[in-house]
mmCIF file of the N, C-alpha and C atoms, coordinates in Angstrom:
data_MODEL
# 
_entry.id   MODEL 
# 
loop_
_atom_site.group_PDB 
_atom_site.id 
_atom_site.type_symbol 
_atom_site.label_atom_id 
_atom_site.label_alt_id 
_atom_site.label_comp_id 
_atom_site.label_asym_id 
_atom_site.label_entity_id 
_atom_site.label_seq_id 
_atom_site.pdbx_PDB_ins_code 
_atom_site.Cartn_x 
_atom_site.Cartn_y 
_atom_site.Cartn_z 
_atom_site.occupancy 
_atom_site.B_iso_or_equiv 
_atom_site.pdbx_formal_charge 
_atom_site.auth_seq_id 
_atom_site.auth_comp_id 
_atom_site.auth_asym_id 
_atom_site.auth_atom_id 
_atom_site.pdbx_PDB_model_num 
ATOM 1   N N  . MET A 1 1  ? -24.184 20.220  0.531   1.00 0.00 ? 1  MET A N  1 
ATOM 2   C CA . MET A 1 1  ? -23.527 19.461  -0.502  1.00 0.00 ? 1  MET A CA 1 
ATOM 3   C C  . MET A 1 1  ? -24.292 18.173  -0.766  1.00 0.00 ? 1  MET A C  1 
ATOM 4   N N  . LYS A 1 2  ? -24.298 17.782  -2.012  1.00 0.00 ? 2  LYS A N  1 
ATOM 5   C CA . LYS A 1 2  ? -24.995 16.563  -2.398  1.00 0.00 ? 2  LYS A CA 1 
ATOM 6   C C  . LYS A 1 2  ? -24.054 15.366  -2.305  1.00 0.00 ? 2  LYS A C  1 
ATOM 7   N N  . LEU A 1 3  ? -24.584 14.284  -1.773  1.00 0.00 ? 3  LEU A N  1 
ATOM 8   C CA . LEU A 1 3  ? -23.781 13.061  -1.690  1.00 0.00 ? 3  LEU A CA 1 
ATOM 9   C C  . LEU A 1 3  ? -23.567 12.434  -3.058  1.00 0.00 ? 3  LEU A C  1 
ATOM 10  N N  . SER A 1 4  ? -24.363 12.815  -4.045  1.00 0.00 ? 4  SER A N  1 
ATOM 11  C CA . SER A 1 4  ? -24.165 12.269  -5.385  1.00 0.00 ? 4  SER A CA 1 
ATOM 12  C C  . SER A 1 4  ? -22.840 12.736  -5.986  1.00 0.00 ? 4  SER A C  1 
ATOM 13  N N  . ARG A 1 5  ? -22.235 13.763  -5.407  1.00 0.00 ? 5  ARG A N  1 
ATOM 14  C CA . ARG A 1 5  ? -20.935 14.231  -5.885  1.00 0.00 ? 5  ARG A CA 1 
ATOM 15  C C  . ARG A 1 5  ? -19.818 13.255  -5.541  1.00 0.00 ? 5  ARG A C  1 
ATOM 16  N N  . LEU A 1 6  ? -20.094 12.343  -4.598  1.00 0.00 ? 6  LEU A N  1 
ATOM 17  C CA . LEU A 1 6  ? -19.087 11.334  -4.250  1.00 0.00 ? 6  LEU A CA 1 
ATOM 18  C C  . LEU A 1 6  ? -18.927 10.307  -5.365  1.00 0.00 ? 6  LEU A C  1 
ATOM 19  N N  . TRP A 1 7  ? -20.011 10.023  -6.094  1.00 0.00 ? 7  TRP A N  1 
ATOM 20  C CA . TRP A 1 7  ? -19.977 8.997   -7.126  1.00 0.00 ? 7  TRP A CA 1 
ATOM 21  C C  . TRP A 1 7  ? -19.395 9.576   -8.406  1.00 0.00 ? 7  TRP A C  1 
ATOM 22  N N  . GLN A 1 8  ? -18.082 9.406   -8.579  1.00 0.00 ? 8  GLN A N  1 
ATOM 23  C CA . GLN A 1 8  ? -17.376 9.885   -9.757  1.00 0.00 ? 8  GLN A CA 1 
ATOM 24  C C  . GLN A 1 8  ? -16.381 8.816   -10.204 1.00 0.00 ? 8  GLN A C  1 
ATOM 25  N N  . PRO A 1 9  ? -16.897 7.709   -10.761 1.00 0.00 ? 9  PRO A N  1 
ATOM 26  C CA . PRO A 1 9  ? -16.021 6.579   -11.085 1.00 0.00 ? 9  PRO A CA 1 
ATOM 27  C C  . PRO A 1 9  ? -14.986 6.865   -12.168 1.00 0.00 ? 9  PRO A C  1 
ATOM 28  N N  . ARG A 1 10 ? -15.089 7.962   -12.863 1.00 0.00 ? 10 ARG A N  1 
ATOM 29  C CA . ARG A 1 10 ? -14.092 8.279   -13.889 1.00 0.00 ? 10 ARG A CA 1 
ATOM 30  C C  . ARG A 1 10 ? -12.870 8.982   -13.320 1.00 0.00 ? 10 ARG A C  1 
ATOM 31  N N  . ARG A 1 11 ? -12.937 9.358   -12.057 1.00 0.00 ? 11 ARG A N  1 
ATOM 32  C CA . ARG A 1 11 ? -11.813 10.049  -11.429 1.00 0.00 ? 11 ARG A CA 1 
ATOM 33  C C  . ARG A 1 11 ? -11.017 9.076   -10.573 1.00 0.00 ? 11 ARG A C  1 
ATOM 34  N N  . ALA A 1 12 ? -9.716  9.213   -10.608 1.00 0.00 ? 12 ALA A N  1 
ATOM 35  C CA . ALA A 1 12 ? -8.834  8.339   -9.827  1.00 0.00 ? 12 ALA A CA 1 
ATOM 36  C C  . ALA A 1 12 ? -9.017  8.557   -8.328  1.00 0.00 ? 12 ALA A C  1 
ATOM 37  N N  . VAL A 1 13 ? -9.380  9.769   -7.941  1.00 0.00 ? 13 VAL A N  1 
ATOM 38  C CA . VAL A 1 13 ? -9.576  10.072  -6.516  1.00 0.00 ? 13 VAL A CA 1 
ATOM 39  C C  . VAL A 1 13 ? -10.700 9.216   -5.947  1.00 0.00 ? 13 VAL A C  1 
ATOM 40  N N  . PHE A 1 14 ? -11.729 8.989   -6.724  1.00 0.00 ? 14 PHE A N  1 
ATOM 41  C CA . PHE A 1 14 ? -12.839 8.156   -6.280  1.00 0.00 ? 14 PHE A CA 1 
ATOM 42  C C  . PHE A 1 14 ? -12.353 6.741   -5.968  1.00 0.00 ? 14 PHE A C  1 
ATOM 43  N N  . TRP A 1 15 ? -11.572 6.156   -6.878  1.00 0.00 ? 15 TRP A N  1 
ATOM 44  C CA . TRP A 1 15 ? -11.102 4.792   -6.684  1.00 0.00 ? 15 TRP A CA 1 
ATOM 45  C C  . TRP A 1 15 ? -10.090 4.699   -5.551  1.00 0.00 ? 15 TRP A C  1 
ATOM 46  N N  . MET A 1 16 ? -9.300  5.745   -5.357  1.00 0.00 ? 16 MET A N  1 
ATOM 47  C CA . MET A 1 16 ? -8.386  5.754   -4.207  1.00 0.00 ? 16 MET A CA 1 
ATOM 48  C C  . MET A 1 16 ? -9.180  5.782   -2.906  1.00 0.00 ? 16 MET A C  1 
ATOM 49  N N  . MET A 1 17 ? -10.263 6.576   -2.867  1.00 0.00 ? 17 MET A N  1 
ATOM 50  C CA . MET A 1 17 ? -11.116 6.629   -1.678  1.00 0.00 ? 17 MET A CA 1 
ATOM 51  C C  . MET A 1 17 ? -11.713 5.253   -1.397  1.00 0.00 ? 17 MET A C  1 
ATOM 52  N N  . VAL A 1 18 ? -12.192 4.585   -2.438  1.00 0.00 ? 18 VAL A N  1 
ATOM 53  C CA . VAL A 1 18 ? -12.778 3.253   -2.275  1.00 0.00 ? 18 VAL A CA 1 
ATOM 54  C C  . VAL A 1 18 ? -11.729 2.270   -1.745  1.00 0.00 ? 18 VAL A C  1 
ATOM 55  N N  . MET A 1 19 ? -10.530 2.305   -2.300  1.00 0.00 ? 19 MET A N  1 
ATOM 56  C CA . MET A 1 19 ? -9.472  1.385   -1.870  1.00 0.00 ? 19 MET A CA 1 
ATOM 57  C C  . MET A 1 19 ? -9.053  1.636   -0.425  1.00 0.00 ? 19 MET A C  1 
ATOM 58  N N  . PHE A 1 20 ? -8.929  2.905   -0.040  1.00 0.00 ? 20 PHE A N  1 
ATOM 59  C CA . PHE A 1 20 ? -8.582  3.207   1.349   1.00 0.00 ? 20 PHE A CA 1 
ATOM 60  C C  . PHE A 1 20 ? -9.653  2.687   2.303   1.00 0.00 ? 20 PHE A C  1 
ATOM 61  N N  . ASN A 1 21 ? -10.914 2.860   1.945   1.00 0.00 ? 21 ASN A N  1 
ATOM 62  C CA . ASN A 1 21 ? -11.987 2.387   2.817   1.00 0.00 ? 21 ASN A CA 1 
ATOM 63  C C  . ASN A 1 21 ? -12.041 0.867   2.876   1.00 0.00 ? 21 ASN A C  1 
ATOM 64  N N  . LEU A 1 22 ? -11.803 0.199   1.757   1.00 0.00 ? 22 LEU A N  1 
ATOM 65  C CA . LEU A 1 22 ? -11.754 -1.267  1.775   1.00 0.00 ? 22 LEU A CA 1 
ATOM 66  C C  . LEU A 1 22 ? -10.572 -1.780  2.588   1.00 0.00 ? 22 LEU A C  1 
ATOM 67  N N  . LEU A 1 23 ? -9.445  -1.107  2.457   1.00 0.00 ? 23 LEU A N  1 
ATOM 68  C CA . LEU A 1 23 ? -8.270  -1.510  3.219   1.00 0.00 ? 23 LEU A CA 1 
ATOM 69  C C  . LEU A 1 23 ? -8.499  -1.322  4.721   1.00 0.00 ? 23 LEU A C  1 
ATOM 70  N N  . SER A 1 24 ? -9.164  -0.247  5.098   1.00 0.00 ? 24 SER A N  1 
ATOM 71  C CA . SER A 1 24 ? -9.499  -0.034  6.512   1.00 0.00 ? 24 SER A CA 1 
ATOM 72  C C  . SER A 1 24 ? -10.404 -1.146  7.021   1.00 0.00 ? 24 SER A C  1 
ATOM 73  N N  . SER A 1 25 ? -11.366 -1.538  6.210   1.00 0.00 ? 25 SER A N  1 
ATOM 74  C CA . SER A 1 25 ? -12.254 -2.639  6.601   1.00 0.00 ? 25 SER A CA 1 
ATOM 75  C C  . SER A 1 25 ? -11.473 -3.938  6.743   1.00 0.00 ? 25 SER A C  1 
ATOM 76  N N  . GLY A 1 26 ? -10.515 -4.151  5.847   1.00 0.00 ? 26 GLY A N  1 
ATOM 77  C CA . GLY A 1 26 ? -9.679  -5.348  5.936   1.00 0.00 ? 26 GLY A CA 1 
ATOM 78  C C  . GLY A 1 26 ? -8.838  -5.375  7.206   1.00 0.00 ? 26 GLY A C  1 
ATOM 79  N N  . PHE A 1 27 ? -8.278  -4.230  7.568   1.00 0.00 ? 27 PHE A N  1 
ATOM 80  C CA . PHE A 1 27 ? -7.505  -4.166  8.809   1.00 0.00 ? 27 PHE A CA 1 
ATOM 81  C C  . PHE A 1 27 ? -8.398  -4.439  10.021  1.00 0.00 ? 27 PHE A C  1 
ATOM 82  N N  . THR A 1 28 ? -9.596  -3.894  10.008  1.00 0.00 ? 28 THR A N  1 
ATOM 83  C CA . THR A 1 28 ? -10.519 -4.115  11.120  1.00 0.00 ? 28 THR A CA 1 
ATOM 84  C C  . THR A 1 28 ? -10.921 -5.578  11.207  1.00 0.00 ? 28 THR A C  1 
ATOM 85  N N  . LEU A 1 29 ? -11.188 -6.191  10.067  1.00 0.00 ? 29 LEU A N  1 
ATOM 86  C CA . LEU A 1 29 ? -11.527 -7.611  10.053  1.00 0.00 ? 29 LEU A CA 1 
ATOM 87  C C  . LEU A 1 29 ? -10.369 -8.453  10.571  1.00 0.00 ? 29 LEU A C  1 
ATOM 88  N N  . ALA A 1 30 ? -9.160  -8.112  10.166  1.00 0.00 ? 30 ALA A N  1 
ATOM 89  C CA . ALA A 1 30 ? -7.983  -8.861  10.626  1.00 0.00 ? 30 ALA A CA 1 
ATOM 90  C C  . ALA A 1 30 ? -7.807  -8.722  12.138  1.00 0.00 ? 30 ALA A C  1 
ATOM 91  N N  . MET A 1 31 ? -8.092  -7.546  12.661  1.00 0.00 ? 31 MET A N  1 
ATOM 92  C CA . MET A 1 31 ? -7.960  -7.348  14.110  1.00 0.00 ? 31 MET A CA 1 
ATOM 93  C C  . MET A 1 31 ? -8.945  -8.222  14.877  1.00 0.00 ? 31 MET A C  1 
ATOM 94  N N  . ARG A 1 32 ? -10.120 -8.430  14.309  1.00 0.00 ? 32 ARG A N  1 
ATOM 95  C CA . ARG A 1 32 ? -11.128 -9.242  14.984  1.00 0.00 ? 32 ARG A CA 1 
ATOM 96  C C  . ARG A 1 32 ? -10.897 -10.741 14.773  1.00 0.00 ? 32 ARG A C  1 
ATOM 97  N N  . ALA A 1 33 ? -10.409 -11.129 13.607  1.00 0.00 ? 33 ALA A N  1 
ATOM 98  C CA . ALA A 1 33 ? -10.354 -12.552 13.257  1.00 0.00 ? 33 ALA A CA 1 
ATOM 99  C C  . ALA A 1 33 ? -9.033  -13.225 13.620  1.00 0.00 ? 33 ALA A C  1 
ATOM 100 N N  . LEU A 1 34 ? -7.940  -12.470 13.571  1.00 0.00 ? 34 LEU A N  1 
ATOM 101 C CA . LEU A 1 34 ? -6.630  -13.080 13.792  1.00 0.00 ? 34 LEU A CA 1 
ATOM 102 C C  . LEU A 1 34 ? -6.193  -12.942 15.247  1.00 0.00 ? 34 LEU A C  1 
ATOM 103 N N  . PRO A 1 35 ? -5.484  -13.937 15.756  1.00 0.00 ? 35 PRO A N  1 
ATOM 104 C CA . PRO A 1 35 ? -4.936  -13.820 17.114  1.00 0.00 ? 35 PRO A CA 1 
ATOM 105 C C  . PRO A 1 35 ? -3.653  -12.970 17.084  1.00 0.00 ? 35 PRO A C  1 
ATOM 106 N N  . LEU A 1 36 ? -3.788  -11.693 17.337  1.00 0.00 ? 36 LEU A N  1 
ATOM 107 C CA . LEU A 1 36 ? -2.653  -10.775 17.292  1.00 0.00 ? 36 LEU A CA 1 
ATOM 108 C C  . LEU A 1 36 ? -2.167  -10.445 18.699  1.00 0.00 ? 36 LEU A C  1 
ATOM 109 N N  . SER A 1 37 ? -0.899  -10.148 18.808  1.00 0.00 ? 37 SER A N  1 
ATOM 110 C CA . SER A 1 37 ? -0.355  -9.679  20.079  1.00 0.00 ? 37 SER A CA 1 
ATOM 111 C C  . SER A 1 37 ? -0.817  -8.236  20.292  1.00 0.00 ? 37 SER A C  1 
ATOM 112 N N  . ASP A 1 38 ? -0.496  -7.692  21.443  1.00 0.00 ? 38 ASP A N  1 
ATOM 113 C CA . ASP A 1 38 ? -0.875  -6.308  21.729  1.00 0.00 ? 38 ASP A CA 1 
ATOM 114 C C  . ASP A 1 38 ? -0.212  -5.343  20.751  1.00 0.00 ? 38 ASP A C  1 
ATOM 115 N N  . THR A 1 39 ? 1.034   -5.604  20.428  1.00 0.00 ? 39 THR A N  1 
ATOM 116 C CA . THR A 1 39 ? 1.745   -4.755  19.472  1.00 0.00 ? 39 THR A CA 1 
ATOM 117 C C  . THR A 1 39 ? 1.094   -4.838  18.090  1.00 0.00 ? 39 THR A C  1 
ATOM 118 N N  . GLY A 1 40 ? 0.724   -6.019  17.684  1.00 0.00 ? 40 GLY A N  1 
ATOM 119 C CA . GLY A 1 40 ? 0.047   -6.197  16.406  1.00 0.00 ? 40 GLY A CA 1 
ATOM 120 C C  . GLY A 1 40 ? -1.287  -5.480  16.356  1.00 0.00 ? 40 GLY A C  1 
ATOM 121 N N  . MET A 1 41 ? -2.021  -5.540  17.459  1.00 0.00 ? 41 MET A N  1 
ATOM 122 C CA . MET A 1 41 ? -3.310  -4.835  17.535  1.00 0.00 ? 41 MET A CA 1 
ATOM 123 C C  . MET A 1 41 ? -3.119  -3.328  17.392  1.00 0.00 ? 41 MET A C  1 
ATOM 124 N N  . VAL A 1 42 ? -2.111  -2.795  18.061  1.00 0.00 ? 42 VAL A N  1 
ATOM 125 C CA . VAL A 1 42 ? -1.854  -1.359  17.992  1.00 0.00 ? 42 VAL A CA 1 
ATOM 126 C C  . VAL A 1 42 ? -1.464  -0.960  16.568  1.00 0.00 ? 42 VAL A C  1 
ATOM 127 N N  . ILE A 1 43 ? -0.623  -1.758  15.942  1.00 0.00 ? 43 ILE A N  1 
ATOM 128 C CA . ILE A 1 43 ? -0.195  -1.451  14.568  1.00 0.00 ? 43 ILE A CA 1 
ATOM 129 C C  . ILE A 1 43 ? -1.380  -1.511  13.610  1.00 0.00 ? 43 ILE A C  1 
ATOM 130 N N  . PHE A 1 44 ? -2.184  -2.570  13.701  1.00 0.00 ? 44 PHE A N  1 
ATOM 131 C CA . PHE A 1 44 ? -3.340  -2.685  12.816  1.00 0.00 ? 44 PHE A CA 1 
ATOM 132 C C  . PHE A 1 44 ? -4.353  -1.581  13.082  1.00 0.00 ? 44 PHE A C  1 
ATOM 133 N N  . ALA A 1 45 ? -4.554  -1.219  14.344  1.00 0.00 ? 45 ALA A N  1 
ATOM 134 C CA . ALA A 1 45 ? -5.491  -0.143  14.663  1.00 0.00 ? 45 ALA A CA 1 
ATOM 135 C C  . ALA A 1 45 ? -4.999  1.188   14.101  1.00 0.00 ? 45 ALA A C  1 
ATOM 136 N N  . ALA A 1 46 ? -3.708  1.453   14.227  1.00 0.00 ? 46 ALA A N  1 
ATOM 137 C CA . ALA A 1 46 ? -3.157  2.696   13.685  1.00 0.00 ? 46 ALA A CA 1 
ATOM 138 C C  . ALA A 1 46 ? -3.294  2.740   12.167  1.00 0.00 ? 46 ALA A C  1 
ATOM 139 N N  . LEU A 1 47 ? -3.011  1.626   11.503  1.00 0.00 ? 47 LEU A N  1 
ATOM 140 C CA . LEU A 1 47 ? -3.156  1.571   10.053  1.00 0.00 ? 47 LEU A CA 1 
ATOM 141 C C  . LEU A 1 47 ? -4.611  1.759   9.626   1.00 0.00 ? 47 LEU A C  1 
ATOM 142 N N  . ALA A 1 48 ? -5.548  1.155   10.362  1.00 0.00 ? 48 ALA A N  1 
ATOM 143 C CA . ALA A 1 48 ? -6.962  1.302   10.031  1.00 0.00 ? 48 ALA A CA 1 
ATOM 144 C C  . ALA A 1 48 ? -7.410  2.749   10.196  1.00 0.00 ? 48 ALA A C  1 
ATOM 145 N N  . ILE A 1 49 ? -6.941  3.417   11.244  1.00 0.00 ? 49 ILE A N  1 
ATOM 146 C CA . ILE A 1 49 ? -7.319  4.817   11.478  1.00 0.00 ? 49 ILE A CA 1 
ATOM 147 C C  . ILE A 1 49 ? -6.730  5.722   10.408  1.00 0.00 ? 49 ILE A C  1 
ATOM 148 N N  . VAL A 1 50 ? -5.461  5.511   10.066  1.00 0.00 ? 50 VAL A N  1 
ATOM 149 C CA . VAL A 1 50 ? -4.820  6.329   9.027   1.00 0.00 ? 50 VAL A CA 1 
ATOM 150 C C  . VAL A 1 50 ? -5.521  6.132   7.685   1.00 0.00 ? 50 VAL A C  1 
ATOM 151 N N  . ASN A 1 51 ? -5.856  4.890   7.350   1.00 0.00 ? 51 ASN A N  1 
ATOM 152 C CA . ASN A 1 51 ? -6.566  4.634   6.100   1.00 0.00 ? 51 ASN A CA 1 
ATOM 153 C C  . ASN A 1 51 ? -7.945  5.273   6.096   1.00 0.00 ? 51 ASN A C  1 
ATOM 154 N N  . SER A 1 52 ? -8.642  5.233   7.218   1.00 0.00 ? 52 SER A N  1 
ATOM 155 C CA . SER A 1 52 ? -9.951  5.875   7.302   1.00 0.00 ? 52 SER A CA 1 
ATOM 156 C C  . SER A 1 52 ? -9.837  7.380   7.112   1.00 0.00 ? 52 SER A C  1 
ATOM 157 N N  . LEU A 1 53 ? -8.838  7.977   7.732   1.00 0.00 ? 53 LEU A N  1 
ATOM 158 C CA . LEU A 1 53 ? -8.644  9.423   7.584   1.00 0.00 ? 53 LEU A CA 1 
ATOM 159 C C  . LEU A 1 53 ? -8.284  9.803   6.147   1.00 0.00 ? 53 LEU A C  1 
ATOM 160 N N  . CYS A 1 54 ? -7.470  8.985   5.492   1.00 0.00 ? 54 CYS A N  1 
ATOM 161 C CA . CYS A 1 54 ? -7.132  9.243   4.080   1.00 0.00 ? 54 CYS A CA 1 
ATOM 162 C C  . CYS A 1 54 ? -8.376  9.128   3.203   1.00 0.00 ? 54 CYS A C  1 
ATOM 163 N N  . GLY A 1 55 ? -9.204  8.125   3.450   1.00 0.00 ? 55 GLY A N  1 
ATOM 164 C CA . GLY A 1 55 ? -10.446 7.970   2.694   1.00 0.00 ? 55 GLY A CA 1 
ATOM 165 C C  . GLY A 1 55 ? -11.396 9.130   2.925   1.00 0.00 ? 55 GLY A C  1 
ATOM 166 N N  . LEU A 1 56 ? -11.467 9.606   4.160   1.00 0.00 ? 56 LEU A N  1 
ATOM 167 C CA . LEU A 1 56 ? -12.316 10.757  4.477   1.00 0.00 ? 56 LEU A CA 1 
ATOM 168 C C  . LEU A 1 56 ? -11.808 12.010  3.788   1.00 0.00 ? 56 LEU A C  1 
ATOM 169 N N  . TRP A 1 57 ? -10.498 12.202  3.789   1.00 0.00 ? 57 TRP A N  1 
ATOM 170 C CA . TRP A 1 57 ? -9.909  13.368  3.133   1.00 0.00 ? 57 TRP A CA 1 
ATOM 171 C C  . TRP A 1 57 ? -10.216 13.359  1.636   1.00 0.00 ? 57 TRP A C  1 
ATOM 172 N N  . LEU A 1 58 ? -10.101 12.195  1.014   1.00 0.00 ? 58 LEU A N  1 
ATOM 173 C CA . LEU A 1 58 ? -10.417 12.088  -0.422  1.00 0.00 ? 58 LEU A CA 1 
ATOM 174 C C  . LEU A 1 58 ? -11.905 12.309  -0.681  1.00 0.00 ? 58 LEU A C  1 
ATOM 175 N N  . ALA A 1 59 ? -12.767 11.849  0.220   1.00 0.00 ? 59 ALA A N  1 
ATOM 176 C CA . ALA A 1 59 ? -14.201 12.077  0.062   1.00 0.00 ? 59 ALA A CA 1 
ATOM 177 C C  . ALA A 1 59 ? -14.517 13.574  0.124   1.00 0.00 ? 59 ALA A C  1 
ATOM 178 N N  . VAL A 1 60 ? -13.850 14.284  1.021   1.00 0.00 ? 60 VAL A N  1 
ATOM 179 C CA . VAL A 1 60 ? -14.061 15.732  1.113   1.00 0.00 ? 60 VAL A CA 1 
ATOM 180 C C  . VAL A 1 60 ? -13.590 16.416  -0.162  1.00 0.00 ? 60 VAL A C  1 
ATOM 181 N N  . ARG A 1 61 ? -12.475 15.947  -0.708  1.00 0.00 ? 61 ARG A N  1 
ATOM 182 C CA . ARG A 1 61 ? -11.993 16.514  -1.985  1.00 0.00 ? 61 ARG A CA 1 
ATOM 183 C C  . ARG A 1 61 ? -13.003 16.289  -3.102  1.00 0.00 ? 61 ARG A C  1 
ATOM 184 N N  . LEU A 1 62 ? -13.630 15.114  -3.130  1.00 0.00 ? 62 LEU A N  1 
ATOM 185 C CA . LEU A 1 62 ? -14.641 14.861  -4.150  1.00 0.00 ? 62 LEU A CA 1 
ATOM 186 C C  . LEU A 1 62 ? -15.847 15.747  -3.948  1.00 0.00 ? 62 LEU A C  1 
ATOM 187 N N  . LEU A 1 63 ? -16.269 15.935  -2.702  1.00 0.00 ? 63 LEU A N  1 
ATOM 188 C CA . LEU A 1 63 ? -17.439 16.772  -2.427  1.00 0.00 ? 63 LEU A CA 1 
ATOM 189 C C  . LEU A 1 63 ? -17.193 18.228  -2.804  1.00 0.00 ? 63 LEU A C  1 
ATOM 190 N N  . LYS A 1 64 ? -15.975 18.677  -2.593  1.00 0.00 ? 64 LYS A N  1 
ATOM 191 C CA . LYS A 1 64 ? -15.647 20.068  -2.926  1.00 0.00 ? 64 LYS A CA 1 
ATOM 192 C C  . LYS A 1 64 ? -15.408 20.262  -4.413  1.00 0.00 ? 64 LYS A C  1 
ATOM 193 N N  . GLY A 1 65 ? -15.210 19.178  -5.148  1.00 0.00 ? 65 GLY A N  1 
ATOM 194 C CA . GLY A 1 65 ? -15.001 19.269  -6.584  1.00 0.00 ? 65 GLY A CA 1 
ATOM 195 C C  . GLY A 1 65 ? -13.579 19.565  -6.981  1.00 0.00 ? 65 GLY A C  1 
ATOM 196 N N  . GLU A 1 66 ? -12.636 19.232  -6.143  1.00 0.00 ? 66 GLU A N  1 
ATOM 197 C CA . GLU A 1 66 ? -11.219 19.469  -6.458  1.00 0.00 ? 66 GLU A CA 1 
ATOM 198 C C  . GLU A 1 66 ? -10.674 18.406  -7.374  1.00 0.00 ? 66 GLU A C  1 
# 
């Protein structure tokens, strides 16, 4: 599969993938920069992982042409 199939700015799936990946990066940055409790770290880590998985799922959909 060609990676150029990921670049489809006219499709909403592309922008959702971008937003999920940016949100995951934001959660990771917050985990490193903010003084969070252990519970906060677990919550932010879970949210970052879920967002990464959603972004990956959307990327696979773009690659398959769905």
